[in-house]
N, C-alpha and C positions, 0 to 999 in steps of 0.2 A: 806511911806516907799517903797511901790510898784513902785511909780514914780521914786524914787531915784535909785532903782535897775534897772529899765528900762533905766534910763539915762546912766548907765554903759555899756549897751548893752552886757550882759554876754553871750548871744547866739553866739556872734561873737568871743568869746574866743576859740571856736572850731578851729579857724585858728592857734592858738598857739600849737595845737597838732603836728604841723610840727616839733617842737623841739624833739619829740620822734622818728621821722622817721629815723635819722641816726643810732640810737641804734638798732631799729628793723631790719634794713637791714644789720647790722653788725652781726646779729645772737646772740646778747647779751641781748635780751629784758627781760630776767628773772633774771638779776642781780639787786637785791633789792637796793643796795647802789646807783647805777646809776639811778634807777627809782625815788628814793627819791630826788636826786639832780635835775633831770629833772622836777619833779613835782613842786619843789620850783621855778625853772626857768620858768615854765609854768605860775605860778601866778605872777612872776615878770613882764613878758611880758604882761600878761593880765591887770595888774594894770596900766602899762604904756599906753597900748592901750586905756583903758577906760578913762584915763586922757586926752588923745588926742581927743577921741570921744566927751568929754564934751566941750573942747575948740572949736572943729569944730562946734558943735551944737550952742554954744554961738555966734559964728561969723556968723552962717548961719540962725539965727532965722527968719529974714524977708523973706529969700528965701524959707525956709522950710514951712512957713505959706501958700505959694502958691502951695505947692506940695500936691497931693491928699492923700498921705500916711504919708509923713514926718511931716505934720502939726499936727499930733497926738503925736509927740515927746514931752517929758516933758517940755522942754524950749519953744518950738514953741507954745504949747498949754497954757502955763502959769502955768502949774501944779507945777513947781519947780522954786524957786527964783534964779535969775541969780547969785547973790552974793554967795549964799550957794553952787551953782554949781561950781563956781570958787574955793572956799575953798576946796571942795571935790576933784577937779582936782589936786590942789597943793599937797594935802595930799597923793593922790594915786601916784603921781610922786615921792615924797620922799620915800614912802614905797617901791615902785617898784625898785628904785635904791639901796636902802639899802639891799633889798633882793638879787638883782643882785650881789652885792659885797660879801654878806655872803656865797652864794653858790659857789663862785669861788674867793678866796682871791688873785689870780694872777692878777685879774683885766681885764682879756681878755673877759669874758662874760659881765662884766660891760661896757667895751668898745663897744662891739657889741650892747648892749642894748642902749647905748648912741647914737650910729649912727642911730639906729632904731627910737629913740625918736626925735632926732633933724630933721631927714629926714621927719618924719610925721608932726612935728611941722611946718616946712617950707611949707609942703604940705597944711596944714590948713591955713597958713598965706599968701598964694598966688600962690604956684606952682600948686595947683589943677586947677587953671584957665588957665594953659598953656596946650593946646592940645598935646598929645603924652607924654609929660613929666609927666602928671598926672597918666597915666596908667603904665608908666615905674616905677614910685615910688611905686605904689601898688604892682607890681610884685616883685620889689626889696625887699619889706618887707618880702615876703615869703622866699626869699633866705637868708635873715638875720636870720630868725627863724631857718632854717636848720643849718646855720653856728653856731648859738648859741647853738643848741642842740648838735652838733658835738663837740663843745668846752667843754661843760660840761661833755660829755661822753669820752673825750680824743680820738676822732676819726678823721680821715682825710676824707674829702668829695671829691669824684672824680669829674672831669670836667663834665662827663656825668650827674651825679646826679644834679649838680648845673644848668646845661643847661636845663634839663627837668623840674626842679622845676620852673625855670624862665619862660619857654615857657608855662607851664600849667597855671601859675598865670596870665601871659599876655593874654592868650586865654580867661580866665574868665573875666578879666578886660575889654577886648574889647567887650565881650558880654554884660557886664553891661552898657557900654557906648552906645551900640546899643539900649538898653532898654530906656535909657535917651532920645535918639534921637526920638524913637517911641513915647514917652510921649510928647515930644515937638511938634511932628507932629499932634498928636491927640488933645492936649489941646491948642496949640499955645503959651505955656508958656515956656520960656527958664530957666531951673532950675539951670544951672551953666554956667559960662562964657566960659569954655573950649569947650562948644558945638558949638561955632562958627568955631572951627577947625575940626569938624566932619560932615560927611554926611552919610546917610544910605548906599549909594553905596560904599563909602570908607570903612566903618566898615564891610559891608558884604564881601568885598574882603579880608580885613585883617583877618576876622574870618576863611575864607576858607584857606587862606595862612598859618596861624599859626596852624590850625588844621592839615594840611598836613605835615608841618615841624615837629610837635610834634609826629605824628604817625611814620614818617620815622626815626626820632631821636631815638624813643623808640625801634623800631625794630632793628635798627643798633646797639644799646646798647646790646640788648639781644644776638646778634651773635658775639660780640667781644670776643677775646681770654680771656681777663680779666674776663668777665662775666661768661664764660664757666668754668673757673677755680674756681670761687667763688660759683656760683649757679648751675652749671651743664648745659648740652646742652638742657634740656627741658624748659629752661627759656623763649624761644620765644613763647611758648604756651600762656603765660600770655598776649601777645599782643591782644588776642581776647577780653579780658575784657576792655583793654584800648580803643580799637576801638569802642566797644559797648557803653562805657560810653560817649565818645566824640560824637558819633552819636546821642545819647539821648540828650546831652546838646545842640547840634545844633538843634534838633527837638524842644526842649523847647524854644530856642532862636527864630527860624524862624517861627515855626508853632503856638506856644502858646504865644510868645512874653512875656515870664515871666522869663527872665534871669537877671532881675534887681538886684537881691541879690543872689550871689552864695551860701551864707550861708543858705538862705531859701530853695534853691533848694536841698541842701544837707540834710536838716532836713525833707523835705516834699516828695521828689520824691523817690518812692519805687524802680524804675528801677535803678537809680543812686546808691542808697544804696546797692542794691543786687549786682550790678556789682563791686562796691568798696569792698564789703565784700568778694566776690569770688576772686577778685584780691589779696587782703591781705591774704586770706586763702591759695591761691596757693603759695605765697611767704613763708607763715608759713610752709607749707609742705616741700618746697624746702630747707629752711634754718634750720628748727628744727627737721624734721622727715625723712630727706633723708637717714640717717644712718640705718633706719629700713630695714630689708631684702626685704619687699614688694616693696619698692621704688628703690631698686638696680636692679630690674629685667629689 
């Protein structure tokens, strides 16, 4: 049972918390009905993601056996039968789509979920082997999560919000590819075909470029009239936490060479955790406590 749970990669479900992000930033995070819908949407996306993970592992068994860490995965290690894994994947797909329809009978969330599933299915069946396209698909997945959450909560997402979500996801995907290149250099083994389109110099340049774009975009957002109207003029102070978190991620990438899994970084790195909590807390104060007399001074 433990191996089957590992096959689902539940620790990666944390990515689907992006569905809750639009509701939080709309200042409506304590509306119970919306939270229930988003929780159901969270599990819908998680089941679909797990079904894709299984298909991806099924197709990558031989390559995963060469990887120092991925060889321990249930299918690569032989701990889980391939046929049972495929049956589980199909079951999760059906449950995920049924749940997506039940939480939004209009079919809009189901449509977004379908795009997410098909896009990642195509990724597993070949698009992951095309350099640049592979990281664009990974980043687009986060945008779809945000759009899905906004649809369930009946909210509109601004252009700034979508841009920054995409840039952040792209930044982390590039760092992940850099880790793959470093692994190729150290072991001499090419873990994925898309690595032929990447080099250490290229990825280093792209990381610096997108980090700069992300910081400038965020600061520009905090000083826009629309942001001031909704959040107040103090919003730009939150830039400190964004800059600190990105600097730490660059340190993990360039100094420690451990950016291979953004999820592991989020679970294990205390610096990243604290800066994210402070950033979220600052928005919580701005959105939910700003009517208090103390914060009006």
